[in-house]
N, C-alpha and C positions, 0 to 999 in steps of 0.2 A: 324139026326143033334145035334148040342150038345147042354146040357144044359144053358139055358142064365142065368146068377146072377140075382139075386133077387132084389128088392128094398131093403130090409134090409143090402145088401151087398154093395150097393150104399151109403145109409146114414152112415154104418160104418167108410167106407174108407174118407167120407168128413168130418165126425166127427174127424176122429182120426188129419185129416191136417191140420182142422181148429185149436182145439186145440193145436198140435206144434206150429203152426204159433203165438197161443198167447203165447208161450214160447219164440218163436222168441221176442216178442215185452216184454218180461219181461226182458230176458236177456240184449236186448239194454237198457231198464231203469237202471238196475244194472251197466251197463258200464256208461252211462251218470253220476250217482252217485258217482263212482270211478273218474272220470275226474273232476269232479266239487269238491269233498269234502266236510267238511263239515258235518251237521248232515243228514244222510242217511234218517231218515223219510222226513225231511221237503224238501230236493233235490227230493225225488222221488214224493213228492204231485207235484211239479212244472211241472215233466215229464207228468203225469198222467194230469193233467190240459190241456194239449193240446192234441186234438182228431186226428189231422193229422199226419200219417205216416211220411209223408213228411219232414212236421216239424219238428217232433221228430228228426229226421236224422240229418236236419240243425241244429239243438240245440246239439246234441251229435258231431257232426264236430266241431263245436266252440269251445267245451269245450274239445274236446279232441286234438285240436292244442295245447290250454293255457296249456293242463295237460303235454305235451311232451316236450314245451319247457322248464319245469324245469329239464327233463333229460337228458344225455349227448346225443350230437349230434348223435351218430350211436347207437341208440337204437332198430332197427329195426320195429318198430310200426307202423310207418306209411303206409306202404303198405299193412299190416294186413288190417287196417279200410279202404285203398283205397279200397281193392276186397272187403269188406262188403256193404259199402256205394254204390257201383257200382250194386250190386244185390239185393240190398232192393227196389227199384222201380218195378223191374222185379217180384220178389216173392210177392210185395203186391198184383200186378196186377194178379198174379194167386191166390193168395188167394179170389180177389175180385168177380173172376169168380165162385169159389166155394160156396161164399155166395149169389148169384145172378143167380141161375139155375134152371132145372126141371130136374126130371128124367123122361124117357120117353120111353115108349116101342110102337115101330113103326113095321108096317104090310103093305107091298104092293106088287103089281103083276109088276115081272121083268122078262121077256123072257117066258110069260107062267107058272112061278113058282111062289108061293107064298114065301116070304122071311120075314124074323121077327127080329126085333134088338131091345137091350134094351140099354141105353146108358144116360148120363148126359149132359146135353144142356146149357153151360153157356149163358147168357142173350137171352134165347130163344125167348122172344115175343120180341126184337129188329130184332133178325134171322131173324124170321118171317114173319116181316114187310119187310126188308130190301129184301129178298127173293122173296115178292109180287112185290115190285117195280121194280126186276132187272131181272125178270124171261121174254124170251122174246119169247122163246118156252117151252111146258109142260114139266115138269121133272117127269121120271119116278121113281126118288129115292126122295120120301117127306123128307127124312131127313136132319137137319139143317147141314149146311159145317162144322162149330165147335162142334166136340162131343168128351167128354170124357168117355171113359172105365175105367173099376175098375185097371187096369194096369197102366193107366195115372194118376188115383188117388194116388195108390201108389206111383209112381216116385214123384208127387210135395209131398207127406209127406217126401219121403227123403231128398228131396231139401230144404224144412224146417228145417228139424233135422240137415242137415249138414249145414245149415247158422246158426244154434242155436250153436252148437257145435264151429264154429268159434269166433260167437261172445263172448261165456263163455272163449273161451282159450284167446282171446284180453284183457278180464276184468283182467282174472287173470295174463296175463302178465305186463298189467298198474298195477296194484294195487301193485303187485312184486315191481315194479322198483321203483314206488313213494314212495314207504314203504324205501326202500334201499336208495334213494337219501334223505330223512328226516332224516334218520339214520346218513346218510355223513354228513348234514348239521349242527345236532345236536354235534355233533362229535367236528367238527371244531368249533363251538361255544364256548366248555366248553375247550379246548386245550387252555394251558397260549400262551399268545403273546410274540414272540421274544422281547429279549430289542432291545429299540429305539437305532439306532445308532445318534450320534451327530451331530448336524449341521454344514455346511460349514462354517457359521460362527465362530463357536465355534472351528470346527478343525483347523481354520487359527488363532485364537487368541493363541490356546495351542501350536504352532508350533515355534515362537519364545520362550516361556519358554524352552523348551524341548530342542530347540538348544542352549540355554543360558547355560543351566546346564550340557548341552555335553561340552560348552567350556570350565566352571569352573572345 
């Protein structure tokens, strides 16, 4: 029988995944600050005053919509945000499973053989109660249906890391384009205005005089 991973290995991978998700939230805060503008410290305090990731995402979406309105229409940023906003609730759900579960080592007899398994069970208490209610016949496998193994935990860490990189990339793109747009507006405000054309009434008054001089 292959050696089963230790509890320390599970703890390491869970901690790593949770830490990476913390980076996701930090990157989202930076994107929010870039979209709002102004004093970064003040804007970021507003972001962290809200505990719900769902509300933080909605805040960032609203700020992002206002920010890209200042950019040329074909800036290419909206699809990037849409992809991130769609993924965040699913990632948050996966993060919550890691924060509310138990490491378990289970042994049972199946087909006359002793079997053993180690895994992480999200919401183990709820799974156990749901199983007690739904079991209509004896179960030979006492493990909960929802189980995460070390490979699953590593995969979640990769998903969180990929999301973090996408948010950081969008933050850089938005910040760069906003800076360029501000520079363009500053140049336009400093450039001299073209000479004003004479009004229609003035042109009408001047026309007879020019004709008179031509006749003379």
